[in-house]
Phi, psi and omega in degrees: 000138180248141173228159176260135178246129175242131182239155184230162174059217182299330180297327180295344178292332180238351172236102176276160180307130184198165172254135178233154178266125181236060189310316186258013186249127186246346185215170185291329177296316178293322179296320179302313179297319180297314181294325179290339173282316179291322184234084184303339178300333181293332184303323183266008184247153169266136179202164178233157174255148165235129182248116182053048176070015177241125179299130182277118179260334180216169180308132184230147177289141177250134180244162177310136176067015174295158176246124182245125175257139176246120188235136173287170177303145177216159179224155180276172178163000000 
């Protein structure tokens, strides 16, 4: 299964926009562990996921061709 990953802020320095194959991964919790293995820089960072333009608040199912954004902390103002 392929998904598109879009990254922002400091995360974009080591994860450029790309499509990745996540054959054995079905949800955002598993994807987080997988991405932290691929990109060890993520382990020490706080970040959030948005799946198909919806902020992920709890573990969510990932489907073929979903778009996942990885965002560093941000504040309004």
